[in-house]
GUVEXGU-757114 format. One record per atom (N, C-alpha, C, CB): residue number from 0; residue in three letters; atom name; x, z, y negated. Coordinates in nm, 3 decimals. Glycine has a CB too. Layout:
N
R_k_r_a_c1_c3_c2
R_NUM_ALA_CA_X_Z_Y $
...
# end
This chain:
128
R_k_r_a_c1_c3_c2
R_0_MET_N_5.705_0.673_1.002 $
R_0_MET_CA_5.641_0.547_1.026 $
R_0_MET_C_5.738_0.436_0.987 $
R_0_MET_CB_5.508_0.537_0.948 $
R_1_SER_N_5.753_0.344_1.078 $
R_1_SER_CA_5.845_0.234_1.053 $
R_1_SER_C_5.775_0.125_0.973 $
R_1_SER_CB_5.899_0.177_1.185 $
R_2_LEU_N_5.853_0.032_0.927 $
R_2_LEU_CA_5.801_-0.081_0.851 $
R_2_LEU_C_5.704_-0.163_0.938 $
R_2_LEU_CB_5.916_-0.170_0.800 $
R_3_PHE_N_5.736_-0.177_1.065 $
R_3_PHE_CA_5.653_-0.254_1.156 $
R_3_PHE_C_5.516_-0.187_1.173 $
R_3_PHE_CB_5.723_-0.268_1.292 $
R_4_GLU_N_5.514_-0.056_1.190 $
R_4_GLU_CA_5.387_0.015_1.205 $
R_4_GLU_C_5.304_0.007_1.078 $
R_4_GLU_CB_5.412_0.162_1.241 $
R_5_GLY_N_5.366_0.018_0.963 $
R_5_GLY_CA_5.296_0.007_0.835 $
R_5_GLY_C_5.236_-0.131_0.817 $
R_5_GLY_CB_5.391_0.038_0.719 $
R_6_LEU_N_5.314_-0.233_0.858 $
R_6_LEU_CA_5.264_-0.370_0.850 $
R_6_LEU_C_5.144_-0.391_0.943 $
R_6_LEU_CB_5.377_-0.469_0.885 $
R_7_LEU_N_5.148_-0.333_1.063 $
R_7_LEU_CA_5.035_-0.341_1.155 $
R_7_LEU_C_4.910_-0.273_1.098 $
R_7_LEU_CB_5.072_-0.277_1.290 $
R_8_LEU_N_4.927_-0.157_1.037 $
R_8_LEU_CA_4.814_-0.089_0.975 $
R_8_LEU_C_4.755_-0.170_0.860 $
R_8_LEU_CB_4.856_0.049_0.925 $
R_9_PHE_N_4.843_-0.229_0.781 $
R_9_PHE_CA_4.797_-0.312_0.670 $
R_9_PHE_C_4.718_-0.433_0.720 $
R_9_PHE_CB_4.916_-0.358_0.585 $
R_10_LEU_N_4.771_-0.500_0.823 $
R_10_LEU_CA_4.701_-0.616_0.880 $
R_10_LEU_C_4.568_-0.575_0.946 $
R_10_LEU_CB_4.791_-0.686_0.984 $
R_11_ALA_N_4.565_-0.458_1.008 $
R_11_ALA_CA_4.440_-0.410_1.069 $
R_11_ALA_C_4.337_-0.384_0.961 $
R_11_ALA_CB_4.465_-0.281_1.151 $
R_12_PHE_N_4.382_-0.327_0.850 $
R_12_PHE_CA_4.290_-0.304_0.740 $
R_12_PHE_C_4.236_-0.436_0.686 $
R_12_PHE_CB_4.360_-0.226_0.628 $
R_13_LEU_N_4.325_-0.534_0.666 $
R_13_LEU_CA_4.281_-0.664_0.617 $
R_13_LEU_C_4.189_-0.733_0.716 $
R_13_LEU_CB_4.402_-0.752_0.587 $
R_14_GLY_N_4.218_-0.722_0.843 $
R_14_GLY_CA_4.142_-0.793_0.945 $
R_14_GLY_C_4.011_-0.727_0.982 $
R_14_GLY_CB_4.225_-0.808_1.067 $
R_15_ILE_N_4.002_-0.596_0.965 $
R_15_ILE_CA_3.881_-0.524_1.006 $
R_15_ILE_C_3.810_-0.462_0.886 $
R_15_ILE_CB_3.916_-0.415_1.107 $
R_16_GLY_N_3.882_-0.395_0.801 $
R_16_GLY_CA_3.823_-0.321_0.690 $
R_16_GLY_C_3.753_-0.409_0.589 $
R_16_GLY_CB_3.928_-0.242_0.621 $
R_17_ILE_N_3.819_-0.511_0.543 $
R_17_ILE_CA_3.759_-0.597_0.441 $
R_17_ILE_C_3.638_-0.674_0.495 $
R_17_ILE_CB_3.863_-0.696_0.386 $
R_18_PRO_N_3.646_-0.738_0.613 $
R_18_PRO_CA_3.525_-0.804_0.665 $
R_18_PRO_C_3.410_-0.706_0.690 $
R_18_PRO_CB_3.558_-0.878_0.795 $
R_19_ALA_N_3.443_-0.585_0.734 $
R_19_ALA_CA_3.338_-0.485_0.756 $
R_19_ALA_C_3.271_-0.449_0.623 $
R_19_ALA_CB_3.395_-0.358_0.823 $
R_20_TRP_N_3.349_-0.438_0.517 $
R_20_TRP_CA_3.295_-0.408_0.386 $
R_20_TRP_C_3.204_-0.522_0.337 $
R_20_TRP_CB_3.409_-0.383_0.286 $
R_21_ILE_N_3.249_-0.644_0.356 $
R_21_ILE_CA_3.170_-0.760_0.315 $
R_21_ILE_C_3.038_-0.765_0.393 $
R_21_ILE_CB_3.250_-0.891_0.337 $
R_22_LEU_N_3.045_-0.739_0.523 $
R_22_LEU_CA_2.925_-0.738_0.605 $
R_22_LEU_C_2.828_-0.628_0.560 $
R_22_LEU_CB_2.962_-0.718_0.753 $
R_23_ALA_N_2.883_-0.511_0.529 $
R_23_ALA_CA_2.799_-0.401_0.484 $
R_23_ALA_C_2.728_-0.436_0.353 $
R_23_ALA_CB_2.882_-0.274_0.465 $
R_24_MET_N_2.796_-0.500_0.262 $
R_24_MET_CA_2.735_-0.539_0.134 $
R_24_MET_C_2.627_-0.645_0.156 $
R_24_MET_CB_2.842_-0.591_0.037 $
R_25_ALA_N_2.650_-0.738_0.247 $
R_25_ALA_CA_2.550_-0.841_0.276 $
R_25_ALA_C_2.424_-0.779_0.336 $
R_25_ALA_CB_2.607_-0.948_0.372 $
R_26_VAL_N_2.442_-0.686_0.429 $
R_26_VAL_CA_2.327_-0.618_0.490 $
R_26_VAL_C_2.250_-0.538_0.385 $
R_26_VAL_CB_2.374_-0.525_0.604 $
R_27_TYR_N_2.322_-0.472_0.296 $
R_27_TYR_CA_2.258_-0.395_0.189 $
R_27_TYR_C_2.174_-0.485_0.099 $
R_27_TYR_CB_2.363_-0.320_0.105 $
R_28_ARG_N_2.226_-0.600_0.062 $
R_28_ARG_CA_2.152_-0.690_-0.026 $
R_28_ARG_C_2.027_-0.744_0.042 $
R_28_ARG_CB_2.240_-0.806_-0.070 $
R_29_VAL_N_2.035_-0.776_0.170 $
R_29_VAL_CA_1.919_-0.824_0.243 $
R_29_VAL_C_1.813_-0.714_0.251 $
R_29_VAL_CB_1.959_-0.872_0.384 $
R_30_ALA_N_1.856_-0.592_0.280 $
R_30_ALA_CA_1.762_-0.480_0.290 $
R_30_ALA_C_1.697_-0.451_0.155 $
R_30_ALA_CB_1.835_-0.353_0.341 $
R_31_ALA_N_1.771_-0.461_0.048 $
R_31_ALA_CA_1.716_-0.436_-0.086 $
R_31_ALA_C_1.613_-0.541_-0.122 $
R_31_ALA_CB_1.827_-0.433_-0.191 $
R_32_SER_N_1.638_-0.666_-0.089 $
R_32_SER_CA_1.540_-0.770_-0.122 $
R_32_SER_C_1.415_-0.757_-0.035 $
R_32_SER_CB_1.603_-0.910_-0.104 $
R_33_ALA_N_1.432_-0.713_0.090 $
R_33_ALA_CA_1.315_-0.691_0.177 $
R_33_ALA_C_1.230_-0.577_0.123 $
R_33_ALA_CB_1.360_-0.661_0.322 $
R_34_SER_N_1.293_-0.476_0.067 $
R_34_SER_CA_1.220_-0.363_0.009 $
R_34_SER_C_1.137_-0.410_-0.110 $
R_34_SER_CB_1.317_-0.252_-0.033 $
R_35_ASP_N_1.192_-0.497_-0.193 $
R_35_ASP_CA_1.117_-0.551_-0.307 $
R_35_ASP_C_0.998_-0.633_-0.259 $
R_35_ASP_CB_1.209_-0.638_-0.395 $
R_36_ASP_N_1.017_-0.711_-0.153 $
R_36_ASP_CA_0.906_-0.790_-0.097 $
R_36_ASP_C_0.797_-0.698_-0.046 $
R_36_ASP_CB_0.957_-0.881_0.016 $
R_37_TYR_N_0.835_-0.587_0.020 $
R_37_TYR_CA_0.736_-0.494_0.073 $
R_37_TYR_C_0.654_-0.433_-0.040 $
R_37_TYR_CB_0.803_-0.383_0.156 $
R_38_ARG_N_0.721_-0.392_-0.148 $
R_38_ARG_CA_0.650_-0.334_-0.261 $
R_38_ARG_C_0.551_-0.433_-0.320 $
R_38_ARG_CB_0.748_-0.287_-0.369 $
R_39_SER_N_0.593_-0.557_-0.331 $
R_39_SER_CA_0.506_-0.660_-0.385 $
R_39_SER_C_0.386_-0.683_-0.293 $
R_39_SER_CB_0.584_-0.790_-0.405 $
R_40_GLN_N_0.409_-0.690_-0.164 $
R_40_GLN_CA_0.300_-0.709_-0.068 $
R_40_GLN_C_0.206_-0.589_-0.067 $
R_40_GLN_CB_0.356_-0.734_0.073 $
R_41_HIS_N_0.262_-0.470_-0.081 $
R_41_HIS_CA_0.183_-0.347_-0.082 $
R_41_HIS_C_0.087_-0.348_-0.201 $
R_41_HIS_CB_0.276_-0.222_-0.087 $
R_42_TYR_N_0.138_-0.387_-0.318 $
R_42_TYR_CA_0.054_-0.395_-0.437 $
R_42_TYR_C_-0.055_-0.501_-0.419 $
R_42_TYR_CB_0.140_-0.428_-0.561 $
R_43_LEU_N_-0.019_-0.617_-0.366 $
R_43_LEU_CA_-0.117_-0.724_-0.349 $
R_43_LEU_C_-0.228_-0.684_-0.251 $
R_43_LEU_CB_-0.048_-0.851_-0.301 $
R_44_ALA_N_-0.192_-0.612_-0.147 $
R_44_ALA_CA_-0.294_-0.566_-0.052 $
R_44_ALA_C_-0.390_-0.467_-0.120 $
R_44_ALA_CB_-0.228_-0.500_0.073 $
R_45_TYR_N_-0.336_-0.378_-0.201 $
R_45_TYR_CA_-0.420_-0.283_-0.276 $
R_45_TYR_C_-0.512_-0.360_-0.372 $
R_45_TYR_CB_-0.331_-0.182_-0.355 $
R_46_PHE_N_-0.456_-0.456_-0.441 $
R_46_PHE_CA_-0.535_-0.536_-0.535 $
R_46_PHE_C_-0.650_-0.607_-0.463 $
R_46_PHE_CB_-0.445_-0.639_-0.606 $
R_47_ARG_N_-0.623_-0.661_-0.343 $
R_47_ARG_CA_-0.728_-0.730_-0.268 $
R_47_ARG_C_-0.842_-0.634_-0.231 $
R_47_ARG_CB_-0.670_-0.793_-0.141 $
R_48_LEU_N_-0.810_-0.510_-0.197 $
R_48_LEU_CA_-0.914_-0.412_-0.165 $
R_48_LEU_C_-1.003_-0.385_-0.286 $
R_48_LEU_CB_-0.852_-0.281_-0.114 $
R_49_ILE_N_-0.941_-0.361_-0.399 $
R_49_ILE_CA_-1.017_-0.333_-0.521 $
R_49_ILE_C_-1.101_-0.455_-0.559 $
R_49_ILE_CB_-0.921_-0.294_-0.638 $
R_50_GLU_N_-1.042_-0.571_-0.547 $
R_50_GLU_CA_-1.115_-0.693_-0.581 $
R_50_GLU_C_-1.234_-0.715_-0.487 $
R_50_GLU_CB_-1.021_-0.814_-0.574 $
R_51_TYR_N_-1.216_-0.683_-0.360 $
R_51_TYR_CA_-1.325_-0.696_-0.264 $
R_51_TYR_C_-1.442_-0.606_-0.303 $
R_51_TYR_CB_-1.275_-0.661_-0.122 $
R_52_ILE_N_-1.412_-0.481_-0.336 $
R_52_ILE_CA_-1.518_-0.387_-0.375 $
R_52_ILE_C_-1.590_-0.438_-0.500 $
R_52_ILE_CB_-1.460_-0.245_-0.399 $
R_53_ARG_N_-1.512_-0.478_-0.599 $
R_53_ARG_CA_-1.571_-0.525_-0.726 $
R_53_ARG_C_-1.659_-0.648_-0.704 $
R_53_ARG_CB_-1.460_-0.557_-0.828 $
R_54_ASN_N_-1.609_-0.745_-0.629 $
R_54_ASN_CA_-1.686_-0.868_-0.606 $
R_54_ASN_C_-1.816_-0.841_-0.533 $
R_54_ASN_CB_-1.603_-0.969_-0.527 $
R_55_HIS_N_-1.814_-0.752_-0.435 $
R_55_HIS_CA_-1.936_-0.726_-0.360 $
R_55_HIS_C_-2.037_-0.647_-0.441 $
R_55_HIS_CB_-1.904_-0.653_-0.233 $
R_56_PHE_N_-1.989_-0.558_-0.527 $
R_56_PHE_CA_-2.085_-0.487_-0.612 $
R_56_PHE_C_-2.143_-0.580_-0.717 $
R_56_PHE_CB_-2.019_-0.367_-0.678 $
R_57_ASP_N_-2.062_-0.668_-0.772 $
R_57_ASP_CA_-2.115_-0.764_-0.869 $
R_57_ASP_C_-2.216_-0.857_-0.802 $
R_57_ASP_CB_-2.000_-0.846_-0.932 $
R_58_ALA_N_-2.188_-0.897_-0.680 $
R_58_ALA_CA_-2.281_-0.984_-0.606 $
R_58_ALA_C_-2.411_-0.908_-0.578 $
R_58_ALA_CB_-2.218_-1.034_-0.473 $
R_59_GLY_N_-2.401_-0.779_-0.552 $
R_59_GLY_CA_-2.519_-0.698_-0.525 $
R_59_GLY_C_-2.607_-0.682_-0.647 $
R_59_GLY_CB_-2.480_-0.564_-0.474 $
R_60_LYS_N_-2.549_-0.683_-0.766 $
R_60_LYS_CA_-2.627_-0.671_-0.889 $
R_60_LYS_C_-2.709_-0.798_-0.912 $
R_60_LYS_CB_-2.535_-0.645_-1.009 $
R_61_ASP_N_-2.656_-0.911_-0.870 $
R_61_ASP_CA_-2.726_-1.037_-0.892 $
R_61_ASP_C_-2.841_-1.059_-0.795 $
R_61_ASP_CB_-2.629_-1.152_-0.881 $
R_62_ARG_N_-2.833_-0.999_-0.678 $
R_62_ARG_CA_-2.937_-1.017_-0.577 $
R_62_ARG_C_-3.034_-0.901_-0.583 $
R_62_ARG_CB_-2.876_-1.031_-0.436 $
R_63_SER_N_-3.160_-0.930_-0.566 $
R_63_SER_CA_-3.259_-0.822_-0.571 $
R_63_SER_C_-3.258_-0.741_-0.442 $
R_63_SER_CB_-3.398_-0.878_-0.596 $
R_64_ASN_N_-3.219_-0.803_-0.330 $
R_64_ASN_CA_-3.221_-0.733_-0.201 $
R_64_ASN_C_-3.090_-0.760_-0.128 $
R_64_ASN_CB_-3.342_-0.777_-0.115 $
R_65_THR_N_-2.995_-0.670_-0.140 $
R_65_THR_CA_-2.867_-0.689_-0.071 $
R_65_THR_C_-2.881_-0.650_0.075 $
R_65_THR_CB_-2.755_-0.607_-0.138 $
R_66_ASN_N_-2.801_-0.708_0.156 $
R_66_ASN_CA_-2.807_-0.680_0.299 $
R_66_ASN_C_-2.709_-0.567_0.330 $
R_66_ASN_CB_-2.773_-0.807_0.383 $
R_67_ASN_N_-2.754_-0.442_0.320 $
R_67_ASN_CA_-2.668_-0.327_0.344 $
R_67_ASN_C_-2.625_-0.314_0.489 $
R_67_ASN_CB_-2.738_-0.202_0.302 $
R_68_ASN_N_-2.696_-0.380_0.580 $
R_68_ASN_CA_-2.655_-0.373_0.720 $
R_68_ASN_C_-2.519_-0.438_0.741 $
R_68_ASN_CB_-2.759_-0.440_0.809 $
R_69_ILE_N_-2.482_-0.532_0.655 $
R_69_ILE_CA_-2.350_-0.595_0.663 $
R_69_ILE_C_-2.255_-0.529_0.564 $
R_69_ILE_CB_-2.359_-0.746_0.635 $
R_70_PHE_N_-2.301_-0.511_0.442 $
R_70_PHE_CA_-2.213_-0.461_0.337 $
R_70_PHE_C_-2.175_-0.314_0.356 $
R_70_PHE_CB_-2.279_-0.478_0.202 $
R_71_GLY_N_-2.266_-0.231_0.403 $
R_71_GLY_CA_-2.239_-0.088_0.417 $
R_71_GLY_C_-2.115_-0.056_0.498 $
R_71_GLY_CB_-2.356_-0.020_0.478 $
R_72_PRO_N_-2.106_-0.102_0.623 $
R_72_PRO_CA_-1.986_-0.073_0.703 $
R_72_PRO_C_-1.859_-0.133_0.644 $
R_72_PRO_CB_-2.006_-0.125_0.843 $
R_73_LEU_N_-1.869_-0.252_0.586 $
R_73_LEU_CA_-1.750_-0.313_0.524 $
R_73_LEU_C_-1.704_-0.232_0.404 $
R_73_LEU_CB_-1.780_-0.458_0.482 $
R_74_PHE_N_-1.800_-0.184_0.326 $
R_74_PHE_CA_-1.766_-0.102_0.211 $
R_74_PHE_C_-1.697_0.027_0.254 $
R_74_PHE_CB_-1.891_-0.070_0.129 $
R_75_VAL_N_-1.753_0.092_0.355 $
R_75_VAL_CA_-1.696_0.218_0.405 $
R_75_VAL_C_-1.554_0.194_0.455 $
R_75_VAL_CB_-1.783_0.278_0.519 $
R_76_ALA_N_-1.532_0.089_0.531 $
R_76_ALA_CA_-1.398_0.059_0.582 $
R_76_ALA_C_-1.301_0.029_0.468 $
R_76_ALA_CB_-1.403_-0.060_0.679 $
R_77_THR_N_-1.348_-0.042_0.367 $
R_77_THR_CA_-1.262_-0.076_0.253 $
R_77_THR_C_-1.224_0.049_0.174 $
R_77_THR_CB_-1.332_-0.177_0.162 $
R_78_VAL_N_-1.321_0.134_0.146 $
R_78_VAL_CA_-1.292_0.257_0.071 $
R_78_VAL_C_-1.200_0.347_0.153 $
R_78_VAL_CB_-1.424_0.332_0.035 $
R_79_ARG_N_-1.222_0.355_0.282 $
R_79_ARG_CA_-1.137_0.436_0.368 $
R_79_ARG_C_-0.993_0.385_0.366 $
R_79_ARG_CB_-1.191_0.437_0.513 $
R_80_GLU_N_-0.976_0.254_0.359 $
R_80_GLU_CA_-0.842_0.194_0.355 $
R_80_GLU_C_-0.768_0.229_0.225 $
R_80_GLU_CB_-0.852_0.041_0.369 $
R_81_LEU_N_-0.842_0.260_0.119 $
R_81_LEU_CA_-0.777_0.298_-0.007 $
R_81_LEU_C_-0.694_0.426_0.008 $
R_81_LEU_CB_-0.882_0.317_-0.115 $
R_82_LYS_N_-0.722_0.505_0.110 $
R_82_LYS_CA_-0.643_0.626_0.135 $
R_82_LYS_C_-0.498_0.593_0.170 $
R_82_LYS_CB_-0.706_0.709_0.247 $
R_83_GLU_N_-0.473_0.471_0.213 $
R_83_GLU_CA_-0.338_0.430_0.252 $
R_83_GLU_C_-0.251_0.394_0.131 $
R_83_GLU_CB_-0.345_0.311_0.346 $
R_84_TYR_N_-0.304_0.408_0.012 $
R_84_TYR_CA_-0.230_0.372_-0.109 $
R_84_TYR_C_-0.222_0.491_-0.205 $
R_84_TYR_CB_-0.297_0.252_-0.179 $
R_85_PRO_N_-0.154_0.598_-0.165 $
R_85_PRO_CA_-0.147_0.716_-0.251 $
R_85_PRO_C_-0.072_0.691_-0.381 $
R_85_PRO_CB_-0.082_0.829_-0.176 $
R_86_LYS_N_0.011_0.589_-0.383 $
R_86_LYS_CA_0.084_0.556_-0.505 $
R_86_LYS_C_-0.012_0.521_-0.619 $
R_86_LYS_CB_0.182_0.440_-0.480 $
R_87_PHE_N_-0.126_0.465_-0.583 $
R_87_PHE_CA_-0.225_0.423_-0.682 $
R_87_PHE_C_-0.343_0.520_-0.687 $
R_87_PHE_CB_-0.274_0.282_-0.650 $
R_88_ALA_N_-0.322_0.644_-0.647 $
R_88_ALA_CA_-0.432_0.740_-0.637 $
R_88_ALA_C_-0.503_0.761_-0.770 $
R_88_ALA_CB_-0.380_0.874_-0.585 $
R_89_ASP_N_-0.430_0.772_-0.878 $
R_89_ASP_CA_-0.493_0.797_-1.008 $
R_89_ASP_C_-0.583_0.681_-1.050 $
R_89_ASP_CB_-0.387_0.822_-1.114 $
R_90_ILE_N_-0.537_0.560_-1.030 $
R_90_ILE_CA_-0.617_0.443_-1.066 $
R_90_ILE_C_-0.739_0.434_-0.974 $
R_90_ILE_CB_-0.532_0.314_-1.056 $
R_91_THR_N_-0.718_0.459_-0.847 $
R_91_THR_CA_-0.827_0.452_-0.750 $
R_91_THR_C_-0.935_0.553_-0.783 $
R_91_THR_CB_-0.775_0.475_-0.608 $
R_92_LEU_N_-0.894_0.674_-0.817 $
R_92_LEU_CA_-0.992_0.778_-0.852 $
R_92_LEU_C_-1.076_0.738_-0.972 $
R_92_LEU_CB_-0.922_0.911_-0.879 $
R_93_LEU_N_-1.012_0.684_-1.074 $
R_93_LEU_CA_-1.087_0.640_-1.192 $
R_93_LEU_C_-1.186_0.531_-1.154 $
R_93_LEU_CB_-0.992_0.590_-1.301 $
R_94_TYR_N_-1.145_0.442_-1.066 $
R_94_TYR_CA_-1.232_0.332_-1.025 $
R_94_TYR_C_-1.348_0.383_-0.940 $
R_94_TYR_CB_-1.152_0.227_-0.948 $
R_95_LEU_N_-1.319_0.470_-0.844 $
R_95_LEU_CA_-1.424_0.519_-0.755 $
R_95_LEU_C_-1.526_0.606_-0.827 $
R_95_LEU_CB_-1.362_0.597_-0.641 $
R_96_GLU_N_-1.484_0.675_-0.933 $
R_96_GLU_CA_-1.578_0.756_-1.010 $
R_96_GLU_C_-1.687_0.671_-1.073 $
R_96_GLU_CB_-1.505_0.834_-1.118 $
R_97_GLU_N_-1.655_0.547_-1.102 $
R_97_GLU_CA_-1.751_0.458_-1.169 $
R_97_GLU_C_-1.853_0.398_-1.072 $
R_97_GLU_CB_-1.678_0.347_-1.240 $
R_98_ILE_N_-1.829_0.408_-0.943 $
R_98_ILE_CA_-1.921_0.348_-0.846 $
R_98_ILE_C_-2.034_0.446_-0.819 $
R_98_ILE_CB_-1.846_0.311_-0.714 $
R_99_LYS_N_-2.153_0.400_-0.839 $
R_99_LYS_CA_-2.273_0.479_-0.812 $
R_99_LYS_C_-2.352_0.409_-0.703 $
R_99_LYS_CB_-2.360_0.500_-0.941 $
R_100_VAL_N_-2.378_0.479_-0.596 $
R_100_VAL_CA_-2.456_0.423_-0.486 $
R_100_VAL_C_-2.600_0.469_-0.502 $
R_100_VAL_CB_-2.398_0.466_-0.347 $
R_101_THR_N_-2.689_0.374_-0.511 $
R_101_THR_CA_-2.832_0.406_-0.519 $
R_101_THR_C_-2.898_0.361_-0.390 $
R_101_THR_CB_-2.899_0.339_-0.643 $
R_102_GLY_N_-3.002_0.424_-0.355 $
R_102_GLY_CA_-3.071_0.390_-0.232 $
R_102_GLY_C_-3.075_0.511_-0.140 $
R_102_GLY_CB_-3.004_0.271_-0.161 $
R_103_SER_N_-3.154_0.498_-0.035 $
R_103_SER_CA_-3.170_0.614_0.052 $
R_103_SER_C_-3.160_0.578_0.200 $
R_103_SER_CB_-3.302_0.681_0.025 $
R_104_ASN_N_-3.117_0.456_0.232 $
R_104_ASN_CA_-3.105_0.426_0.375 $
R_104_ASN_C_-2.977_0.486_0.430 $
R_104_ASN_CB_-3.109_0.274_0.399 $
R_105_LYS_N_-2.956_0.474_0.559 $
R_105_LYS_CA_-2.843_0.542_0.623 $
R_105_LYS_C_-2.708_0.489_0.572 $
R_105_LYS_CB_-2.850_0.525_0.774 $
R_106_PHE_N_-2.697_0.360_0.544 $
R_106_PHE_CA_-2.570_0.307_0.496 $
R_106_PHE_C_-2.540_0.353_0.354 $
R_106_PHE_CB_-2.571_0.156_0.502 $
R_107_ASP_N_-2.643_0.369_0.274 $
R_107_ASP_CA_-2.622_0.421_0.139 $
R_107_ASP_C_-2.566_0.563_0.145 $
R_107_ASP_CB_-2.752_0.418_0.059 $
R_108_ARG_N_-2.620_0.644_0.233 $
R_108_ARG_CA_-2.571_0.782_0.247 $
R_108_ARG_C_-2.427_0.783_0.299 $
R_108_ARG_CB_-2.663_0.863_0.341 $
R_109_VAL_N_-2.398_0.697_0.395 $
R_109_VAL_CA_-2.261_0.690_0.450 $
R_109_VAL_C_-2.164_0.642_0.343 $
R_109_VAL_CB_-2.256_0.595_0.574 $
R_110_MET_N_-2.206_0.543_0.264 $
R_110_MET_CA_-2.120_0.493_0.157 $
R_110_MET_C_-2.091_0.602_0.055 $
R_110_MET_CB_-2.186_0.372_0.088 $
R_111_GLU_N_-2.192_0.676_0.016 $
R_111_GLU_CA_-2.173_0.784_-0.082 $
R_111_GLU_C_-2.080_0.892_-0.025 $
R_111_GLU_CB_-2.309_0.846_-0.122 $
R_112_THR_N_-2.099_0.928_0.101 $
R_112_THR_CA_-2.014_1.029_0.164 $
R_112_THR_C_-1.869_0.982_0.170 $
R_112_THR_CB_-2.065_1.060_0.307 $
R_113_GLU_N_-1.847_0.856_0.206 $
R_113_GLU_CA_-1.711_0.804_0.214 $
R_113_GLU_C_-1.645_0.798_0.077 $
R_113_GLU_CB_-1.711_0.664_0.278 $
R_114_LEU_N_-1.719_0.764_-0.025 $
R_114_LEU_CA_-1.665_0.765_-0.162 $
R_114_LEU_C_-1.615_0.904_-0.198 $
R_114_LEU_CB_-1.772_0.719_-0.263 $
R_115_ARG_N_-1.698_1.004_-0.175 $
R_115_ARG_CA_-1.660_1.142_-0.211 $
R_115_ARG_C_-1.544_1.193_-0.125 $
R_115_ARG_CB_-1.781_1.236_-0.198 $
R_116_ASP_N_-1.544_1.160_0.004 $
R_116_ASP_CA_-1.434_1.202_0.092 $
R_116_ASP_C_-1.302_1.139_0.048 $
R_116_ASP_CB_-1.464_1.165_0.237 $
R_117_THR_N_-1.306_1.013_0.011 $
R_117_THR_CA_-1.184_0.945_-0.035 $
R_117_THR_C_-1.136_1.005_-0.166 $
R_117_THR_CB_-1.209_0.794_-0.051 $
R_118_GLU_N_-1.228_1.037_-0.254 $
R_118_GLU_CA_-1.189_1.100_-0.380 $
R_118_GLU_C_-1.122_1.235_-0.354 $
R_118_GLU_CB_-1.311_1.118_-0.472 $
R_119_LYS_N_-1.180_1.316_-0.265 $
R_119_LYS_CA_-1.120_1.446_-0.232 $
R_119_LYS_C_-0.982_1.429_-0.172 $
R_119_LYS_CB_-1.211_1.524_-0.135 $
R_120_TYR_N_-0.967_1.335_-0.083 $
R_120_TYR_CA_-0.838_1.309_-0.018 $
R_120_TYR_C_-0.733_1.270_-0.122 $
R_120_TYR_CB_-0.851_1.198_0.089 $
R_121_LEU_N_-0.768_1.178_-0.211 $
R_121_LEU_CA_-0.672_1.132_-0.312 $
R_121_LEU_C_-0.642_1.239_-0.415 $
R_121_LEU_CB_-0.724_1.007_-0.381 $
R_122_LEU_N_-0.738_1.323_-0.447 $
R_122_LEU_CA_-0.711_1.435_-0.536 $
R_122_LEU_C_-0.609_1.529_-0.474 $
R_122_LEU_CB_-0.841_1.511_-0.569 $
R_123_GLY_N_-0.618_1.550_-0.344 $
R_123_GLY_CA_-0.518_1.630_-0.273 $
R_123_GLY_C_-0.381_1.568_-0.277 $
R_123_GLY_CB_-0.559_1.650_-0.130 $
R_124_MET_N_-0.374_1.435_-0.274 $
R_124_MET_CA_-0.245_1.365_-0.282 $
R_124_MET_C_-0.183_1.382_-0.419 $
R_124_MET_CB_-0.263_1.215_-0.250 $
R_125_ILE_N_-0.264_1.382_-0.523 $
R_125_ILE_CA_-0.211_1.397_-0.659 $
R_125_ILE_C_-0.163_1.539_-0.682 $
R_125_ILE_CB_-0.319_1.360_-0.764 $
R_126_ASP_N_-0.233_1.638_-0.627 $
R_126_ASP_CA_-0.196_1.777_-0.649 $
R_126_ASP_C_-0.067_1.816_-0.580 $
R_126_ASP_CB_-0.307_1.867_-0.603 $
R_127_GLU_N_-0.030_1.743_-0.476 $
R_127_GLU_CA_0.091_1.781_-0.400 $
R_127_GLU_C_0.217_1.755_-0.478 $
R_127_GLU_CB_0.097_1.706_-0.269 $
# end
């Protein structure tokens, strides 16, 4: 290899290698910060679900006659959505164990069934 060829390789490295390395590091930093944002958003979405369940049950305790025709389907959908958060399965299970559904109409039965199905699903996630 001549001096000229070595100089060309060195310049190619400086002109291509170093900018490529800088670009790769910039992309990595952007991806890492996006991952942190996703984790934060994921936690906040989980928190909103738990808060929704808690607020509606507290509101139901204050009212003598809750409207299960509205609350029942929303409750079932909310509990079903908790399956999407296996990272928080242990906390969710402890929380769902404390919920007792009383009543005998069709929405009460559906709510109780969904609670137990979600608990079984999350228990399977923990055992894996």
